[in-house]
C-alpha positions as a Markdown table, in Angstrom:
| # | Residue | x | y | z |
|---|---|---|---|---|
| 1 | Unk | 82.1 | 87.8 | 96.0 |
| 2 | Unk | 84.6 | 90.6 | 94.7 |
| 3 | Unk | 84.2 | 93.9 | 94.4 |
| 4 | Unk | 85.6 | 97.4 | 92.8 |
| 5 | Unk | 86.8 | 98.3 | 96.2 |
| 6 | Unk | 88.7 | 94.7 | 97.0 |
| 7 | Unk | 90.2 | 95.2 | 93.2 |
| 8 | Unk | 91.6 | 98.4 | 94.0 |
| 9 | Unk | 92.8 | 97.5 | 97.3 |
| 10 | Unk | 94.6 | 94.3 | 96.1 |
| 11 | Unk | 96.0 | 95.7 | 93.1 |
| 12 | Unk | 97.5 | 98.9 | 95.0 |
| 13 | Unk | 99.1 | 97.1 | 97.6 |
| 14 | Unk | 101.3 | 94.9 | 95.1 |
| 15 | Unk | 104.8 | 96.3 | 95.5 |
| 16 | Unk | 105.3 | 99.3 | 92.8 |
| 17 | Unk | 101.7 | 99.6 | 91.2 |
| 18 | Unk | 100.2 | 102.8 | 90.1 |
| 19 | Unk | 96.7 | 103.5 | 88.6 |
| 20 | Unk | 95.7 | 106.3 | 86.3 |
| 21 | Unk | 93.1 | 106.9 | 83.7 |
| 22 | Unk | 93.2 | 104.7 | 80.7 |
| 23 | Unk | 90.4 | 105.6 | 78.2 |
| 24 | Unk | 87.2 | 105.0 | 79.8 |
| 25 | Unk | 88.9 | 102.8 | 82.3 |
| 26 | Unk | 91.8 | 102.9 | 85.4 |
| 27 | Unk | 94.8 | 101.1 | 84.6 |
| 28 | Unk | 96.9 | 99.5 | 87.2 |
| 29 | Unk | 100.4 | 99.1 | 85.9 |
| 30 | Unk | 103.9 | 98.7 | 87.5 |
| 31 | Unk | 106.3 | 98.9 | 84.4 |
| 32 | Unk | 103.7 | 98.3 | 81.9 |
| 33 | Unk | 100.0 | 97.7 | 82.4 |
| 34 | Unk | 98.8 | 94.4 | 84.1 |
| 35 | Unk | 95.3 | 95.3 | 84.6 |
| 36 | Unk | 92.2 | 97.7 | 83.8 |
| 37 | Unk | 89.2 | 98.2 | 86.0 |
| 38 | Unk | 85.7 | 99.3 | 84.4 |
| 39 | Unk | 84.2 | 102.9 | 85.0 |
| 40 | Unk | 81.4 | 100.9 | 86.2 |
| 41 | Unk | 84.0 | 98.9 | 89.1 |
| 42 | Unk | 81.7 | 95.4 | 87.8 |
| 43 | Unk | 84.5 | 93.9 | 85.7 |
| 44 | Unk | 88.6 | 94.0 | 85.2 |
| 45 | Unk | 90.7 | 93.3 | 82.5 |
| 46 | Unk | 93.7 | 91.3 | 83.1 |
| 47 | Unk | 96.8 | 90.2 | 81.0 |
| 48 | Unk | 97.8 | 86.8 | 80.8 |
| 49 | Unk | 99.8 | 84.7 | 78.7 |
| 50 | Unk | 97.5 | 82.6 | 76.6 |
| 51 | Unk | 98.4 | 79.5 | 78.1 |
| 52 | Unk | 97.2 | 81.2 | 81.8 |
| 53 | Unk | 94.2 | 82.9 | 80.3 |
| 54 | Unk | 92.7 | 79.5 | 78.1 |
| 55 | Unk | 93.3 | 77.8 | 82.0 |
| 56 | Unk | 91.4 | 80.7 | 83.7 |
| 57 | Unk | 88.6 | 80.5 | 81.5 |
| 58 | Unk | 88.6 | 76.3 | 81.5 |
| 59 | Unk | 88.4 | 76.0 | 85.0 |
| 60 | Unk | 86.0 | 79.5 | 86.0 |
| 61 | Unk | 84.0 | 80.3 | 83.0 |
| 62 | Unk | 82.0 | 82.4 | 85.1 |
| 63 | Unk | 84.3 | 84.6 | 86.3 |
| 64 | Unk | 86.8 | 84.5 | 83.4 |
| 65 | Unk | 86.5 | 85.3 | 79.9 |
| 66 | Unk | 88.7 | 86.7 | 76.8 |
| 67 | Unk | 88.6 | 90.4 | 75.8 |
| 68 | Unk | 86.3 | 89.9 | 72.7 |
| 69 | Unk | 88.9 | 90.9 | 70.4 |
| 70 | Unk | 92.9 | 90.6 | 69.3 |
| 71 | Unk | 94.0 | 92.0 | 72.9 |
| 72 | Unk | 92.2 | 88.9 | 74.2 |
| 73 | Unk | 93.9 | 86.8 | 71.5 |
| 74 | Unk | 97.2 | 88.3 | 73.4 |
| 75 | Unk | 96.1 | 87.1 | 76.8 |
| 76 | Unk | 94.0 | 89.8 | 77.8 |
| 77 | Unk | 91.2 | 88.6 | 79.7 |
| 78 | Unk | 88.1 | 89.8 | 81.6 |
| 79 | Unk | 87.0 | 89.0 | 85.3 |
| 80 | Unk | 83.5 | 89.5 | 86.6 |
| 81 | Unk | 84.7 | 90.4 | 90.3 |
| 82 | Unk | 81.2 | 89.7 | 91.5 |
| 83 | Unk | 81.5 | 86.1 | 89.7 |
| 84 | Unk | 85.3 | 85.7 | 92.0 |
| 85 | Unk | 85.7 | 85.6 | 95.5 |
| 86 | Unk | 88.5 | 87.6 | 97.3 |
| 87 | Unk | 91.0 | 85.2 | 96.9 |
| 88 | Unk | 90.3 | 84.3 | 93.2 |
| 89 | Unk | 90.8 | 88.0 | 92.6 |
| 90 | Unk | 94.2 | 88.2 | 94.8 |
| 91 | Unk | 95.9 | 85.4 | 92.7 |
| 92 | Unk | 94.0 | 86.7 | 89.4 |
| 93 | Unk | 96.0 | 89.9 | 90.4 |
| 94 | Unk | 99.1 | 88.6 | 91.6 |
| 95 | Unk | 99.9 | 86.6 | 88.2 |
| 96 | Unk | 98.8 | 89.5 | 86.1 |
| 97 | Unk | 101.1 | 92.0 | 88.1 |
| 98 | Unk | 104.2 | 89.2 | 87.7 |
| 99 | Unk | 103.9 | 89.8 | 84.1 |
| 100 | Unk | 104.5 | 93.3 | 84.6 |
| 101 | Unk | 107.1 | 93.8 | 87.2 |
| 102 | Unk | 110.8 | 94.5 | 86.1 |
| 103 | Unk | 112.5 | 91.0 | 87.1 |
| 104 | Unk | 114.6 | 92.3 | 90.3 |
| 105 | Unk | 111.6 | 93.3 | 91.8 |
| 106 | Unk | 109.7 | 89.9 | 91.2 |
| 107 | Unk | 108.8 | 88.0 | 94.3 |
């Protein structure tokens, strides 16, 4: 089971990541925002492609669901931290991070 500390540690270890306040959340970004952490630390929103979002939500519905608005239709996905393992969270964050880094930085 993952938690807020795991989320912060993994996200901050991804190359170029910075974090800053974003409304009532904390945004994690490189070139652009790829994740936001809820103020209560229980969930995070991650930016995926719509296809990636569909797969994540289908394979692990307890851990992932689309954001309930137009942002969700663009791929923004809620991750319930307590419902995923640290390894699942790492993969989820790395996937979202890949969409935010400039092409010359991608691994």
